[in-house]
N, C-alpha and C positions, 0 to 999 in steps of 0.2 A: 440174575442176582436180585431183581425186584420181586420175582415170583417167590423165591425163598423167603424174603422179608414179609411178603403178604401172607404166606402160609403160616410162618412163625406167629405173626400178629393174630391171625384168624384163630389159630389153636389156643393162644394165650388168652385172648379177651372174649372170644365167642363160645368156645366149647364148655368152659366151666358153668356159665349160666344155663346153657342148654342141659347140662348134667343135673343141676339143681332142679330145673323145671320138671324133670322127669319123675321126681319124687324119690323116695327111699326110706330107709329105716332111720329114725333119729331119736335121740333121748332128750326129753324136754322136762324142765320144771314148769308145772302148769297148774292152774286152778280149774276145778270142775264147776261149771255154771250151767245156765240154760240160755237158749238163744235170745229171749226177749232182754234179759238182763245183761248178757254177755260179760263184758270186762268190769262191770260194776261190782262184781264180787271177787276182787282180788286181794281181799284182806280177810282175816278171820272173822267169823260171826255171820256169814251169808248163807249158811246151810239151810235155814228155815225158809228163806225167800226162794232158794233154788228148788227145794222140794215142793213148795206150793205152785211155782211156775211150771215145774215139770208135770205136776198133777192136773193143773188147770183149775179154773174157778167154779166149776159146777158143784163141787162138794162143799163149797162155802157160800153158796148163793149167787154166784156171778158166772152164769153159763156162757157169757160172752168172752171170758178169759180162756182162750184155747190152750191146751196143753203144749208145752214147749219142748223142742228137742234138746238133748243134752250136748253141750259143747265143752272143748277145753280152751282155755285162754292161755297162751304161751306166755310165760312171765317175762321173757327177755324183750318182747316188743308189743305185748298186750293184744296180739291178733287173736281172733276167735275162729276156731276151727270145729266144724260139725263132727260129731263122733259117730262113726258108722256102725259100731257095735256097743251101744250104750249100756247093755247088761254087764259089761266089763267094769263098770264104775258104779255098780249098785252099792248103796250105802256109803258113798264117798262124796256126797253132795256138799258143795262149798269148801272142799278140801284142797290144800295145796299138796302136790304130790310129784313124784318123779315117774314119768311115763315113757316107755319105749313105744313109739308109734311109727306106723307106715303112713307116709304123707301122700295125699293125692292133691297136688296143688290145683289142677284143673277144676276140681269140685270143691275146693277149700275145705277138705275133710280129711280125717284121720282114721285109721284102724288102730285101736289100742292092743298092743301086743302083750304087755305087761305093766303093772303099776306097783309102786312101793311109796311108803310114806317119805316125804321129802325132808331133808335136814333143814333145821332152822335157817333163815337167812342170816348172813353175816351182818352185823351192825358196824357202822364205822367208828 
């Protein structure tokens, strides 16, 4: 009897987190940003800064500012995820969008499968 209860408890509590840790395809509302600024650009108006940070500072006289990788900031929890295929987000700097992503939690990265303009957030 105790063995059955143990197995049921194991399956109920431990298997779902393991399944989540394996990654998978998810749909997110997210903001396109750069690794240096991260979640600072989760409102409209950050596109110019994101473009500058992606490019780096050498074009504006600051060679010490290194080009930054593209990230997605998941809106639900403001976590920052490195984008494995940044070309999929070309021209979307600083935008809020709906993204279908394949998540790699071990690397804290995502592969963007598709994007679309996100509907405006609901106001209370």
